[in-house]
C-alpha positions in Angstrom: -33.5 -27.7 21.6 -32.0 -24.2 21.4 -30.2 -22.8 24.4 -31.7 -19.6 25.8 -29.7 -16.5 24.9 -27.3 -15.2 27.6 -28.7 -12.1 29.4 -25.4 -10.5 28.6 -25.5 -11.1 24.9 -27.5 -8.0 23.9 -25.5 -5.5 25.9 -22.3 -7.1 24.7 -23.3 -6.7 21.0 -24.5 -3.1 21.6 -21.2 -2.3 23.4 -19.3 -3.8 20.4 -21.2 -1.5 18.0 -20.3 1.6 20.0 -16.6 0.6 19.9 -16.7 -0.2 16.1 -16.3 -3.9 16.6 -18.3 -6.0 14.1 -20.3 -8.8 15.7 -20.3 -10.8 12.5 -18.8 -10.8 9.0 -19.3 -12.5 5.6 -16.6 -14.9 4.6 -15.2 -15.6 1.1 -18.2 -17.9 0.4 -20.7 -15.2 1.5 -21.6 -17.1 4.6 -22.3 -15.1 7.7 -19.8 -15.7 10.5 -20.8 -14.4 13.9 -18.1 -13.5 16.4 -17.9 -15.6 19.5 -18.7 -13.8 22.8 -15.3 -14.5 24.2 -13.6 -12.9 21.1 -15.8 -9.8 21.5 -15.0 -9.6 25.2 -11.3 -9.8 24.7 -11.2 -7.3 21.8 -13.4 -4.8 23.7 -11.2 -5.1 26.8 -8.1 -4.5 24.6 -9.8 -1.3 23.3 -10.3 -0.1 26.9 -13.8 -1.3 27.8 -14.1 -2.3 31.5 -15.0 -6.0 30.8 -13.4 -8.4 33.2 -16.4 -10.7 32.7 -19.6 -10.9 30.7 -21.5 -9.6 33.7 -19.8 -6.2 33.2 -21.3 -5.7 29.8 -24.4 -3.7 30.8 -22.4 -1.3 33.0 -19.7 -0.9 30.4 -22.4 -0.1 27.8 -23.8 2.6 30.0 -20.3 4.1 30.6 -19.5 4.1 26.9 -22.7 5.8 25.9 -22.2 8.5 28.6 -18.6 9.1 27.6 -19.4 9.6 23.9 -21.9 12.3 24.7 -19.9 13.9 27.4 -17.0 14.7 25.1 -19.1 17.3 23.3 -17.5 17.1 19.8 -15.8 14.4 17.8 -12.0 14.7 18.1 -11.7 14.9 14.3 -13.9 16.5 11.6 -13.3 16.4 7.9 -13.9 19.4 5.6 -13.7 18.0 2.1 -12.4 20.6 -0.4 -12.3 23.1 2.5 -16.0 22.9 3.3 -18.5 24.3 3.9 -18.0 22.2 7.0 -19.9 21.7 10.2 -19.6 19.6 13.3 -22.0 18.3 15.9 -21.9 19.9 19.3 -23.4 17.6 22.0 -24.7 19.4 25.1 -26.8 18.6 28.1 -30.3 20.1 27.6 -29.8 22.5 30.5 -26.7 23.9 28.8 -28.1 24.0 25.2 -28.8 27.7 25.5 -26.1 30.3 25.8 -23.0 31.7 24.0 -20.4 29.4 22.4 -17.0 31.0 22.0 -15.1 29.6 18.9 -11.4 29.7 18.5 -9.9 28.3 15.3 -6.1 28.1 14.9 -5.2 27.4 11.3 -2.1 25.3 10.5 -0.5 28.5 9.3 -0.7 29.9 12.8 -3.4 32.4 12.0 -6.2 32.6 14.5 -9.9 33.3 14.0 -12.4 34.0 16.8 -16.2 34.3 16.7 -19.2 33.5 18.9 -22.5 31.9 18.3 -25.6 31.4 20.5 -26.4 27.7 20.9 -30.1 28.3 20.9 -29.9 29.5 17.3 -28.1 26.4 16.1 -30.1 23.7 14.3 -30.9 20.7 16.4 -29.9 17.3 15.0 -31.4 15.0 17.6 -31.5 14.2 21.2 -31.0 11.3 23.5 -31.3 10.4 27.2 -28.2 8.8 28.8 -28.2 7.7 32.4 -31.2 9.9 33.2 -29.7 13.0 31.6 -30.9 14.3 28.2 -28.4 15.5 25.6 -29.1 17.5 22.4 -27.0 17.6 19.3 -26.5 21.0 17.6 -25.1 21.6 14.2 -22.3 24.1 14.4 -21.2 25.4 10.9 -17.7 26.8 10.3 -17.9 30.4 9.0 -16.1 29.9 5.6 -14.2 27.5 3.5 -10.8 26.5 5.0 -7.4 26.2 3.4 -6.0 22.7 3.1 -4.3 21.6 6.3 -4.8 20.5 9.9 -6.5 23.1 11.9 -7.5 23.2 15.6 -10.9 24.3 16.8 -11.6 25.0 20.5 -15.2 25.7 21.7 -16.1 27.1 25.1 -19.5 27.1 26.6 -20.8 27.1 30.2 -17.2 26.9 31.4 -16.4 23.7 29.4 -13.8 23.4 26.7 -14.1 21.1 23.6 -11.5 20.5 21.0 -11.5 19.1 17.5 -9.0 18.8 14.7 -10.4 19.9 11.4 -8.8 18.2 8.4 -9.4 20.3 5.3 -8.4 18.1 2.4 -8.9 17.6 -1.3 -11.4 14.9 -2.1 -9.1 13.2 -4.5 -5.5 12.0 -4.1 -2.8 13.7 -6.2 -2.4 12.8 -9.9 -0.2 14.8 -12.1 -1.7 15.9 -15.4 1.1 14.3 -17.4 0.8 10.9 -15.7 -3.0 11.1 -16.0 -2.8 11.0 -19.8 0.3 8.8 -20.1 0.3 5.0 -19.8 3.3 4.1 -17.7 5.3 0.9 -17.3 8.1 -0.2 -15.1 9.7 -3.1 -13.3 9.5 -4.6 -9.8 12.3 -6.2 -7.8 13.0 -6.4 -4.1 16.1 -4.4 -3.3 17.6 -7.1 -1.1 17.4 -9.6 -4.0 19.0 -7.2 -6.5 22.8 -7.7 -6.5 25.7 -6.5 -8.6 29.5 -7.0 -8.8 30.1 -4.1 -6.5 27.5 -4.6 -3.7 28.1 -6.7 -0.7 25.9 -9.7 -1.3 22.6 -7.9 -1.2 21.3 -4.9 -3.1 22.0 -1.3 -2.0 20.8 2.2 -2.9 23.3 2.5 -5.7 22.1 -0.8 -7.2 18.6 0.7 -7.2 19.8 3.9 -8.8 21.5 1.8 -11.5 18.2 -0.1 -12.1 16.4 3.2 -12.4 18.8 4.4 -15.0 18.6 1.2 -17.0 14.8 1.2 -17.0 14.7 4.8 -18.1 17.0 3.9 -21.0 14.4 1.3 -22.1 11.6 3.9 -22.0 10.2 2.8 -18.6 9.0 5.2 -16.0 8.4 3.2 -12.8 10.7 1.2 -10.5 9.0 -0.6 -7.7 10.5 -2.4 -4.7 9.5 -3.7 -1.3 9.6 -1.5 1.9 13.0 -0.1 2.7 12.3 0.7 6.4 14.4 0.0 9.4 14.7 -3.7 10.5 16.0 -5.8 13.3 19.0 -7.6 11.9 20.8 -8.6 15.1 18.7 -9.4 18.3 16.1 -10.1 17.3 16.7 -10.8 13.6 13.7 -10.4 11.4 14.4 -9.3 7.9 10.7 -9.2 6.8 10.1 -5.8 5.1 6.6 -6.0 6.4 7.6 -6.2 10.1 9.9 -3.1 10.3 11.6 -1.9 13.5 10.0 1.5 12.6 7.9 3.1 9.9 9.7 6.4 10.6 13.3 5.4 9.7 15.3 3.8 6.9 17.2 0.5 6.8 21.0 1.1 7.0 21.4 -2.4 5.4 20.9 -0.8 2.0 23.7 1.8 2.4 26.4 1.9 -0.2 29.4 2.4 2.0 31.7 3.4 -0.9 29.6 6.5 -1.5 29.7 7.9 2.0 31.8 11.1 1.9 33.5 10.4 5.2 35.3 7.3 3.7 37.9 9.3 1.8 39.1 10.9 5.0 38.9 7.9 7.3 42.0 5.6 7.0 40.8 3.1 9.6 37.6 2.5 7.6 39.7 2.3 4.4 42.1 -0.2 6.0 39.2 -2.3 7.2 37.5 -2.5 3.8 40.8 -3.6 2.2 41.7 -6.1 4.9 41.9 -9.7 3.9 39.2 -10.8 6.5 36.6 -8.3 5.3 37.3 -9.0 1.6 36.9 -12.7 2.1 33.7 -12.1 4.0 32.3 -9.9 1.2 33.3 -12.5 -1.4 31.5 -15.2 0.6 28.4 -13.0 0.9 28.4 -12.3 -2.8 28.8 -16.0 -3.7 25.8 -17.1 -1.5 22.5 -17.6 -3.4 20.6 -16.1 -0.4 21.1 -12.9 1.6 22.6 -13.5 5.0 21.3 -10.3 6.7 22.9 -10.8 10.1 26.4 -11.6 8.6 26.3 -8.9 6.0 25.1 -6.3 8.5 27.9 -7.3 10.9 30.5 -6.6 8.2 28.9 -3.4 7.1 28.5 -2.1 10.6 32.2 -2.5 11.4 33.0 0.0 8.6 30.0 2.3 9.4 31.1 2.5 13.1 34.5 3.6 12.0 33.0 6.3 9.7 30.7 7.4 12.5 33.5 7.6 15.0 35.6 9.7 12.6 32.7 12.0 11.8 31.9 12.8 15.4 35.6 13.2 16.4 36.4 15.6 13.5 33.9 18.4 13.0 33.9 18.9 9.2 32.0 20.9 6.7 29.3 18.2 6.8 28.5 18.9 10.4 26.1 21.7 9.5 24.2 19.3 7.3 24.0 16.7 10.1 22.6 19.4 12.5 20.0 20.4 10.0 18.9 16.8 9.6 18.6 16.3 13.4 16.7 19.6 13.7 14.3 18.5 11.0 13.9 15.0 12.4 14.2 15.4 16.2 12.7 12.0 16.8 15.9 10.4 15.4 17.7 11.2 18.7 15.1 9.1 20.6 15.2 6.3 18.0 19.0 6.1 18.3 18.8 5.8 22.1 16.2 3.1 21.8 18.3 1.0 19.4 21.4 1.5 21.5 19.6 0.5 24.6 18.2 -2.6 22.9 21.8 -3.6 21.9 23.0 -3.3 25.5 20.0 -5.2 26.9 20.2 -7.8 24.1 16.5 -8.3 24.5 13.3 -6.8 23.1 11.8 -3.9 25.0 8.9 -5.7 26.7 11.4 -7.6 28.8 13.4 -4.4 29.8 13.1 -3.3 33.4 11.3 -0.2 34.3 11.5 2.7 33.6 13.2 1.6 30.3 10.3 -0.3 29.0 8.0 2.6 29.9 10.0 4.9 27.5 12.3 6.6 29.9 16.0 6.4 28.9 19.0 8.1 30.4 22.7 8.3 29.3 23.7 5.4 31.5 21.2 3.0 29.8 23.1 2.7 26.5 26.5 2.9 25.0 27.2 6.3 23.6 29.1 5.0 20.6 26.1 2.9 19.6 23.8 5.9 20.0 26.0 7.9 17.7 26.2 5.0 15.2 22.4 4.9 14.8 22.2 8.7 14.5 24.9 8.7 11.8 23.5 5.8 9.7 20.0 7.4 9.7 21.5 10.6 8.4 23.5 8.9 5.7 20.5 6.7 4.7 18.4 9.9 4.4 21.1 11.4 2.2 21.4 8.4 -0.1 17.7 7.8 -0.5 17.2 11.6 -1.2 19.9 11.3 -3.9 18.1 8.2 -5.3 14.8 10.1 -5.4 16.3 13.1 -7.1 18.1 11.0 -9.6 14.9 9.1 -10.4 13.0 12.4 -10.9 15.7 13.6 -13.3 15.5 10.3 -15.2 11.8 10.6 -15.5 11.2 7.5 -13.4 8.7 7.2 -10.6 10.1 5.6 -7.5 7.4 3.3 -6.3 7.7 2.6 -2.5 5.6 0.4 -0.2 4.0 1.3 3.1 3.5 -1.8 5.3 0.3 -2.3 7.2 2.0 -2.9 10.6 5.3 -2.9 12.5 7.2 -5.4 14.5 5.7 -5.9 18.0 9.1 -5.0 19.5 9.5 -2.0 17.2 10.5 1.5 18.3 7.1 2.7 17.1 5.2 0.5 19.6 7.6 1.3 22.4 7.3 5.1 21.9 3.7 5.4 20.6 2.3 2.9 23.1 -1.1 4.5 23.3 -1.6 4.4 19.5 -1.4 0.6 19.4 -3.5 -2.1 20.9 -1.5 -4.7 22.8 -3.0 -8.1 23.5 -4.2 -8.6 20.0 -2.7 -8.9 16.5 -3.7 -8.1 13.0 -4.5 -10.9 10.5 -7.1 -12.2 8.1 -10.0 -14.6 8.4 -10.0 -18.1 6.7 -10.2 -18.2 2.9 -9.7 -20.7 0.2 -5.9 -20.5 0.4 -5.5 -20.1 4.2 -8.3 -22.3 5.6 -7.3 -21.6 9.2 -6.9 -17.8 8.8 -3.8 -15.7 9.1 -2.1 -14.2 12.2 0.3 -11.5 11.0 1.8 -11.0 14.5 1.8 -7.2 14.7 -0.3 -5.0 17.1 -2.9 -3.0 15.3 -3.4 0.7 15.7 -6.1 1.8 18.1 -8.8 3.4 16.0 -9.9 5.9 18.8 -6.5 6.7 20.2 -5.0 7.8 16.9 -8.0 10.2 16.5 -7.4 11.6 20.0 -3.7 12.1 19.1 -4.7 14.0 16.0 -3.2 11.3 13.8 0.3 12.4 14.8 1.9 9.1 14.2 0.0 8.3 11.0 0.9 11.6 9.5 4.6 11.1 10.5 5.0 7.7 8.9 3.2 8.7 5.8 5.4 11.8 5.3 8.5 9.8 5.9 7.7 7.8 2.7 6.1 10.5 0.6 9.0 12.9 0.8 11.0 10.5 -1.4 8.5 8.9 -3.7 6.1 9.7 -6.5 4.1 6.5 -6.2 3.3 4.9 -2.8 1.6 1.5 -2.4 -0.6 1.1 0.7 -0.4 -2.4 1.9 -3.9 -4.0 2.6 -5.8 -0.8 1.9 -8.9 -2.4 3.4 -7.2 -1.6 6.7 -8.3 2.0 6.3 -11.8 0.7 6.8 -11.5 -2.3 9.0 -9.0 -4.9 10.2 -9.3 -8.4 11.5 -8.1 -8.6 15.1 -7.1 -11.8 16.8 -7.0 -11.8 20.6 -3.9 -13.4 22.1 -4.6 -17.0 23.0 -7.3 -17.5 20.3 -6.8 -19.1 16.9 -6.6 -16.9 13.8 -10.0 -18.2 12.6 -11.6 -16.8 15.8 -10.8 -13.1 15.2 -13.2 -10.3 14.7 -13.3 -7.2 12.5 -12.7 -3.7 14.0 -13.7 -0.6 12.1 -11.5 2.4 11.5 -12.5 6.0 10.7 -11.9 5.6 7.0 -13.0 9.0 5.8 -10.5 10.7 8.2 -7.7 8.5 7.0 -8.6 9.1 3.4 -8.5 12.8 4.1 -5.0 12.6 5.5 -3.8 10.4 2.6 -5.3 12.8 0.0 -3.9 15.9 1.7 -0.4 14.5 2.1 -0.3 13.1 -1.5 -1.0 16.6 -2.8 1.6 18.2 -0.5 4.2 15.8 -1.7 2.9 15.5 -5.3 2.7 11.7 -5.1 0.1 9.3 -6.3 -1.4 6.6 -4.0 -1.9 3.0 -4.9 -4.2 0.8 -2.7 -3.5 -2.9 -2.5 -7.1 -4.2 -2.8 -6.5 -7.8 -3.6 -8.3 -10.8 -2.2 -11.7 -10.7 -0.5 -12.5 -6.9 -0.4 -15.9 -5.5 0.2 -17.4 -3.4 -2.6 -17.5 -0.3 -0.5 -13.7 -0.3 -0.2 -13.3 -0.2 -4.0 -16.0 2.5 -4.2 -14.1 4.6 -1.6 -10.9 4.2 -3.5 -12.6 5.3 -6.7 -14.2 8.3 -5.0 -10.8 9.4 -3.6 -8.9 8.5 -6.8 -6.6 6.0 -5.3 -5.2 3.7 -7.9 -6.3 0.1 -7.6 -4.3 -3.1 -8.4 -5.0 -5.5 -11.2 -3.1 -8.8 -10.8 -3.6 -11.3 -13.6 -3.5 -14.3 -11.3 -6.5 -12.9 -9.4 -8.4 -11.7 -12.5 -8.8 -15.0 -14.4 -12.1 -16.7 -14.5 -12.6 -19.6 -16.9 -15.6 -18.9 -19.2 -16.7 -19.1 -22.8 -15.8 -15.5 -23.6 -13.8 -13.3 -21.3 -11.3 -15.3 -19.3 -9.5 -12.1 -18.1 -11.6 -9.4 -16.6 -11.2 -6.0 -18.2 -8.4 -3.8 -16.9 -9.6 -0.4 -15.5 -7.9 2.9 -16.4 -6.9 3.6 -12.8 -5.1 0.3 -12.2 -1.6 -0.7 -11.5 -1.5 -4.0 -13.5 0.9 -6.9 -13.1 1.1 -10.6 -13.6 1.6 -11.3 -9.8 3.0 -9.9 -6.6 5.8 -10.7 -4.2 3.3 -12.9 -2.2 2.5 -15.1 -5.2 4.3 -17.8 -7.1 6.2 -16.5 -10.1 4.5 -16.9 -13.5 6.2 -20.1 -14.5 5.7 -21.7 -11.1 2.0 -20.8 -11.2 1.3 -22.4 -14.6 3.2 -25.5 -13.7 1.3 -25.8 -10.4 4.4 -25.8 -8.3 2.7 -23.6 -5.7 -0.1 -26.1 -5.2 2.5 -28.9 -4.6 4.3 -26.6 -2.1 1.2 -25.7 -0.2 0.2 -29.4 0.0 3.7 -30.2 1.4 3.4 -27.4 4.0 -0.1 -28.5 5.1 -1.8 -25.4 3.9 -3.9 -27.6 1.6 -5.2 -31.1 2.0 -5.1 -33.6 -0.9 -8.8 -33.0 -1.8 -8.2 -29.2 -2.0 -5.0 -29.7 -3.9 -6.7 -31.9 -6.5 -9.5 -29.3 -7.0 -6.9 -26.5 -7.5 -4.8 -28.6 -9.9 -7.9 -29.4 -12.0 -8.9 -25.7 -12.0 -5.4 -24.7 -13.1 -5.4 -27.3 -15.9 -8.7 -26.0 -17.3 -7.7 -22.4 -16.9 -4.6 -22.5 -19.1 -6.2 -23.6 -22.3 -9.1 -21.1 -21.7 -6.5 -18.3 -21.3 -4.7 -19.4 -24.4 -7.9 -19.4 -26.5 -8.7 -15.9 -25.1 -5.3 -14.5 -26.0 -5.4 -16.1 -29.4 -8.8 -14.4 -30.1 -7.4 -11.1 -29.0 -4.4 -11.6 -31.3 -1.7 -11.7 -28.5 -0.8 -15.3 -28.9 -0.1 -17.7 -31.8 0.4 -21.4 -31.9 -1.5 -24.4 -30.6 0.6 -25.5 -27.7 2.9 -22.6 -26.7 5.4 -23.0 -23.9 5.4 -20.9 -20.7 7.6 -18.1 -22.3 5.2 -17.3 -25.2 2.3 -17.4 -22.8 4.1 -15.0 -20.5 4.8 -12.6 -23.3 1.2 -12.8 -24.6 -0.1 -11.9 -21.1 2.3 -8.9 -21.0 1.1 -7.8 -24.4 -2.5 -7.9 -23.1 -1.6 -5.8 -20.1 0.5 -3.4 -22.1 -2.3 -2.7 -24.6 -4.8 -2.1 -21.7 -5.8 1.4 -20.4 -4.1 0.6 -17.0 -2.3 3.6 -15.6 0.8 1.5 -14.8 2.0 -1.9 -16.0 4.6 -3.5 -13.7 6.8 -6.4 -14.8 8.4 -8.6 -12.2 11.9 -9.0 -13.7 12.2 -12.5 -12.3 9.3 -13.7 -14.4 11.2 -12.9 -17.6 13.8 -15.6 -17.0 11.0 -17.9 -15.8 12.0 -18.0 -12.1 10.1 -20.7 -10.2 11.1 -19.9 -6.6 8.9 -17.3 -4.9 10.3 -14.5 -2.8 7.7 -15.1 0.0 5.3 -17.9 0.8 2.6 -16.4 3.0 1.7 -18.5 6.1 5.3 -19.7 6.6 8.2 -18.5 8.7 11.1 -20.9 9.3 9.8 -23.4 6.7 10.9 -21.2 3.8 13.6 -18.7 3.1 11.2 -15.8 2.8 12.7 -12.4 2.0 16.2 -13.9 1.5 16.5 -15.3 -2.0 18.7 -13.3 -4.4 17.8 -13.0 -8.1 19.3 -15.8 -10.2 21.1 -13.2 -12.4 22.9 -10.1 -11.3 22.0 -6.6 -12.4 25.0 -6.5 -14.8 23.9 -9.9 -16.3 20.2 -9.5 -16.8 20.2 -6.1 -18.3 22.1 -7.6 -21.2 19.9 -10.6 -21.6 17.6 -10.7 -24.7 15.1 -12.7 -22.7 14.7 -9.7 -20.4 15.3 -6.7 -22.7 13.1 -7.8 -25.6 9.9 -8.4 -23.6 10.4 -5.0 -21.9 10.8 -3.3 -25.2 7.6 -5.2 -26.2 5.9 -3.6 -23.2 7.3 -0.2 -24.0 6.0 0.1 -27.5 2.2 -0.1 -26.8 2.6 1.9 -23.7 4.3 4.7 -25.6 2.0 4.3 -28.6 4.8 3.3 -30.9 5.5 0.3 -33.1 9.2 0.7 -33.6 11.4 -2.2 -32.5 14.4 -1.3 -30.5 16.7 -3.2 -28.2 18.4 -1.2 -25.6 21.2 -2.1 -23.3 23.0 -0.3 -20.5 26.7 -0.1 -20.5 28.8 0.8 -17.5 32.2 2.4 -18.0 35.0 3.3 -15.7 36.1 1.9 -12.4 34.5 4.7 -10.4 31.0 3.7 -11.5 30.4 6.2 -14.4 27.3 5.3 -16.4 26.5 5.9 -20.0 23.4 4.6 -21.9 23.9 2.8 -25.2 21.2 2.0 -27.8 21.6 -0.9 -30.2 19.2 -1.4 -33.1 17.7 -4.8 -33.5 14.6 -6.5 -34.6 11.7 -8.2 -32.9 8.6 -9.9 -34.1 5.4 -7.8 -34.0 2.7 -9.0 -31.7 1.4 -12.3 -33.0 -1.9 -12.3 -34.8 -4.3 -15.2 -35.2 -3.9 -16.9 -38.7 -6.9 -16.4 -40.9 -7.5 -20.1 -41.0 -7.9 -20.2 -37.3 -10.3 -17.2 -36.9 -13.9 -18.2 -36.4 -16.4 -16.8 -39.0 -17.7 -13.5 -37.9 -21.0 -11.8 -38.7 -21.1 -8.4 -40.2 -20.5 -5.5 -37.9 -23.5 -3.2 -37.2 -23.7 0.5 -36.2 -24.4 1.2 -32.6 -24.9 4.7 -31.3 -24.0 5.7 -27.7 -25.6 8.8 -26.2 -24.8 11.0 -23.2 -27.5 13.7 -22.5 -25.8 15.8 -19.7 -25.1 19.0 -21.5 -22.7 20.5 -18.9 -20.0 17.9 -19.6 -16.8 19.1 -21.2 -15.5 15.7 -22.5 -17.2 12.4 -23.0 -15.8 9.1 -24.2 -17.1 5.5 -24.2 -15.0 2.6 -23.1 -15.8 -1.1 -23.0 -15.1 -4.6 -24.2 -15.0 -3.3 -27.8 -12.0 -1.1 -27.3 -10.1 -2.9 -24.4 -11.6 -0.3 -22.0 -9.4 2.5 -23.4 -11.0 5.7 -22.0 -9.4 7.8 -24.8 -10.3 5.6 -27.8 -13.8 6.8 -28.7 -14.9 10.4 -28.1 -18.5 11.5 -28.3 -19.4 14.7 -30.1 -21.9 17.2 -28.8 -24.8 17.9 -31.1 -26.9 21.1 -31.5 -29.5 19.6 -29.2 -26.8 19.3 -26.4 -26.6 15.5 -26.6 -23.3 13.8 -27.0 -23.1 11.0 -29.5 -20.7 8.5 -31.2 -21.5 5.7 -33.6 -19.4 2.5 -33.5 -19.5 -0.5 -35.8 -19.7 -3.6 -33.5 -19.9 -7.3 -34.4 -22.8 -9.3 -32.9 -22.3 -10.1 -29.2 -22.7 -8.8 -25.7 -20.6 -5.8 -24.7 -20.0 -4.2 -21.3 -19.2 -0.5 -21.3 -19.2 2.8 -19.3 -18.9 6.4 -20.2 -15.9 8.5 -19.1 -17.3 12.0 -18.3 -14.7 14.7 -17.5 -12.4 11.9 -16.2 -15.1 10.1 -14.1 -16.5 6.7 -15.0 -20.3 6.6 -15.3 -23.0 4.1 -16.1 -25.3 4.7 -19.0 -28.4 6.5 -17.6 -30.4 5.6 -20.7 -29.7 1.9 -20.5 -31.3 -0.1 -17.6 -29.2 -3.2 -18.5 -26.2 -3.5 -16.2 -24.0 -6.0 -14.4 -21.7 -5.7 -11.4 -18.1 -4.9 -12.2 -15.3 -6.5 -10.1 -14.3 -3.2 -8.5 -17.6 -2.1 -7.2 -20.4 -0.3 -9.1 -21.9 -1.5 -12.4 -21.1 -1.8 -16.1 -23.8 -1.1 -18.6 -24.5 -3.9 -21.1 -25.2 -3.6 -24.8 -26.5 -6.6 -26.8 -25.8 -6.4 -30.6 -27.9 -8.9 -32.5 
């Protein structure tokens, strides 16, 4: 017998909707998962709702409704492409007639003033709240606005209302050159990259050398993990996805030898040449893992001497330091925070008041520590700026990574307390890999508070990255729409989804990407609703295509088609390397860790065993693989050829895959059980850039990306003890992409002509892309006839083909063909059957 519904259930659900909290979601198996009442209550209370018990739900609902109408206007309004824009003005009915004084301050500082009469504004609805009727009025802005963040103030009947107007381009930035080029590059975590001169873990100079080597091979992208500030002492958490701040860099990656103060600082020089430090550095270099705490302790000793020397002796560089602090005034506050934490030797939530409340005075920290943190941030800013400029000159896009959250003890949470929600953490619901869900441990941003702040913090951390990169990856891009929140004390599987103002966030990302001339990549892997991919397409964020996620055993197309706007790769840092995946080592490891039971492991192993031969047959049919039983290396290279020949905007190669590494850099869902974020690459930079097993496959990627068939083998030579670099090119030979022998090709029916038509006469360029041309948007152009219809005739062999038109750069379905199927990125592909 069903239990009667609680009298508080309906107002609780209604209250959740007003706060943007989803009362249910659909899991990976498309089953509806309702949120528990307790999870809703805890999340709503964390958001600020007065809900001590379920009995408070009805009163809290009334209070929320009234507050939403009393605020008059939304705190943020988006004007796409400058407008024309309008906002809704909400007024009590007895105040809905009378003058409204409008005061618009543009970002430039210019001010515009005008007045309207509210009675003449169009009504957009009315509602009665707590016995008082309110009416909504549509208030248009007088003209299109320049791009930027503008402030609108409205005054009527003695009341003031404020709203930030974000005037933004609809689409994120994409340079014309990169929009027509097919780029390729490499990926490697900087901590894992090591050389004969670095101190046991990679530094900015190692990354610069990697950029130069990739450029010499014809590549144009170098990707790495987040380089943001970390806690490497107390606490010690090296995860690049739990930074101590998203506003500052990690001094762990500094190349001490390149700091200008070193040449005039005898104490630092003596320290670096002392037997104790040299022995420590040699031990760090010899270790197969990065010992962050130990390496940072050695590096800090030298950096402290350099900082002391700099502040004691005002030099010609002092002016540059002052300019840096003036341009980044928050660095003073950050330095005090870090220095206080070192004195307290405890995270900020355990500090006494007023320290934990954000009030620090000179006696709360050691002045030498404060100066150290100021100095290393300045030097890190200089070195990453030089790296960025060097990459630009070399024609290489530096591809940085923006993590979804920050460490719960971070500077950002301490200083921007109101922007975060304490008492909950971000995570993910259960799926086929993590059957109990995931708790990522960081406090999420408050969706309403960041709006009320005018997105000050969001804009700041975005600009921090964009000023030094031309490609920025947004971790868990679904977080712009919604995020899974887990209340403290509940299991990860018991969390709920909370919505975010996605259009406002997209407006900021699009605007800042144009201002910094940087493209945006959204990490949209896993279970992602179709509307996320649709929004990414609408705003021209690049999506990710990861081969491990895109395989589906079937009679025809084992690998889904690669879209033109994708950043394509074999895997990511959160996945097993290519060789480990095909050998099923990740399944064995997850079984050992308890992330899979024996039944689940057996199912996955059987799926993996059936997937490999299906993939091999597919690659053979496509002409990328030859041989009946190839090893892992030929299969790897065939997959790279497939990706390289695709229309993907970027193809990224994980360098560790090329020497068939089997140990992952990170095993999600583990902490102490695995050495996450600590394993060095098996080969040093100096070694792998000379390895044919590395260089030859990269040249094989370069040729189709550049549209060439020449075979070259390039190597990078370093000359001189001071690090001078010259690029050398050595001619060699390499087999052309393997083709299927005639004896192995199945008999094919004769190709037949198929005509594709586009009838919109206002188009400037029209092409057709699909299964028949590897989804290349440039391969088959349509020609406009005298009747205004665009046409192209292709000879296609019998079969079923999915396709779309590319009209002035936008992908469109065929309006003349009702046959269509969903594509994996949202939207539909048209279908053509050739008999």
